[in-house]
Every structure is written in C-alpha cells, then in structure tokens.
C-alpha positions in Angstrom: -18.4 -2.7 -9.1 -19.9 -6.0 -10.0 -20.3 -9.4 -8.2 -17.7 -10.9 -10.7 -15.4 -8.3 -9.8 -16.0 -8.0 -6.0 -15.5 -11.7 -5.8 -12.1 -11.4 -7.5 -11.4 -8.7 -4.9 -12.4 -11.2 -2.2 -10.1 -13.9 -3.5 -7.4 -11.1 -3.4 -7.2 -11.5 -7.5 -7.4 -7.8 -7.7 -8.8 -7.6 -11.3 -10.3 -3.9 -11.0 -11.8 -2.5 -14.3 -10.9 0.7 -15.7 -7.5 2.5 -14.5 -5.7 1.6 -10.8 -6.5 3.1 -7.6 -4.6 6.3 -6.8 -3.9 6.0 -3.2 -2.5 8.5 -1.0 -0.8 8.0 2.9 -0.9 11.3 4.6 -0.8 13.3 1.1 1.7 11.3 0.0 1.1 9.2 -3.2 2.3 5.9 -3.3 3.8 6.1 -7.0 5.4 8.9 -5.3 7.6 6.9 -2.6 11.1 6.7 -3.5 13.2 4.1 -2.3 17.1 5.0 -2.3 19.3 2.7 -3.9 23.0 2.9 -3.1 25.3 1.4 -5.6 28.7 1.3 -4.8 31.9 0.8 -6.9 35.9 1.4 -6.4 35.6 4.8 -7.6 32.3 6.3 -6.8 29.6 6.1 -4.4 26.0 6.8 -6.3 22.5 6.6 -5.6 19.6 6.1 -7.9 16.1 6.1 -6.6 13.0 3.2 -7.4 9.6 4.0 -7.4 6.8 1.7 -8.4 3.4 2.6 -10.4 -0.1 2.6 -9.5 -0.3 -0.8 -11.0 1.5 -1.7 -8.3 -1.0 -0.6 -5.5 -4.6 -2.1 -5.1 -7.0 -1.6 -2.4 -10.0 -2.9 -1.4 -12.4 -1.5 1.6 -15.0 -4.3 3.5 -16.8 -1.5 5.9 -14.3 -0.4 8.3 -11.3 -2.3 7.3 -9.0 -1.7 4.3 -7.0 -4.2 2.8 -4.0 -2.6 0.6 -1.9 -4.5 -1.3 1.6 -2.8 -2.3 5.0 -3.8 -3.1 6.9 -4.6 -0.1 9.8 -1.6 -1.0 7.4 0.8 -0.6 5.9 -0.2 2.6 9.2 -0.5 4.1 10.6 3.0 2.7 6.7 4.4 4.3 7.5 2.2 7.8 11.6 3.7 7.9 10.2 7.2 6.9 8.0 6.9 10.2 4.5 7.0 7.8 3.4 4.0 8.8 3.4 3.0 12.5 2.1 -0.5 14.3 1.6 1.5 17.3 -2.1 1.6 18.5 -2.5 5.1 18.8 -0.8 6.0 15.6 -3.1 6.6 12.3 -2.6 7.7 8.8 -5.0 9.5 6.6 -5.9 7.4 3.2 -7.3 9.1 0.5 -8.3 7.0 -2.7 -8.7 8.7 -6.2 -8.9 12.1 -4.6 -11.4 11.5 -2.3 -11.9 12.8 1.0 -9.2 11.3 3.1 -9.9 8.9 6.0 -8.5 8.2 9.2 -7.0 4.4 9.5 -4.4 2.3 11.8 -2.4 -0.4 10.6 -3.4 -4.0 12.1 -1.7 -6.2 10.2 1.5 -6.5 7.4 1.6 -10.2 5.7 2.8 -11.5 2.8 -0.1 -11.7 0.1 -0.8 -15.4 -1.7 1.5 -17.6 -2.7 1.0 -16.7 -6.3 1.9 -12.9 -5.5 5.1 -14.0 -3.9 7.4 -13.6 -7.0 6.3 -10.1 -7.3 7.4 -8.5 -3.9 3.7 -7.8 -2.6 2.5 -7.3 0.9 -0.8 -7.0 2.3 -1.4 -4.3 4.7 -4.8 -4.3 6.8 -5.9 -0.9 8.0 -8.8 -0.7 10.4 -11.0 3.4 10.3 -10.3 5.0 13.3 -13.1 4.6 15.7 -14.2 1.3 13.3 -13.6 -2.5 14.4 -10.6 -4.1 15.7 
C-alpha cells in the first residue's frame, strides 16, 4: 500500500486500489451473511434474504488493532447469530483474502463519520487476542 492510500485509510475514506477485501469471521464470509426480511401481507407471510457485496466491507489493520467498516445490518445479524460478542473472554477468527485467520475480540462499535451515515455503515474495532487493550 502506498503512502497516499494509507493516509486515506487512516482518515476512514477507504479508497483502496484493487478489489475489495474478502473478510471472513469464524469462516463465514461477510458477503454471505444473510439478513432475513419478513414481508407480511393479508394473504401471505414470506421471507426473503438480503446480503451485502464485498465492496461494502472495508478493513484496516494498525498493529494489534483492526478496524472493520461493514453495513449495520450485517453487524446486527452477526451479533444476533452469536458470532460477535462484546464479552472480553470471547474472540473470533478473522481471515482477510484467504490469509491465515487470527484471533480478535471486539472492543468497540460505532457509526462511521457523518459522510458515511446515510449508507448505514458501522465501524467495529477489534484487538488481536494477546495484543493491546
């Protein structure tokens, strides 16, 4: 990554070159996380599923800290399914672009800066297990 791209990453603009990263949490790729949408009408109750493509996911690693930008609905589903947890003793395995997974624990969740809010994105902060607090 060149200096220009790295500076963009640190300001949360996420202007990466090349394809978006393929991120997996505990072996589940983020673009495969399905959110069930229930549509009810007088005659039928049916369900459909929504997923978000890879270009909606961004990740930045700074030493032991990992910052992951994902759609809020994806984060909600990961918490609902019990994959993510804010408990200090729980961790997840994060793999990026088919690299060997590393253990992280969630230390924060927040909305991304104002200009991203309309897109419904959140930022997950994770720390490598055994890393900084």
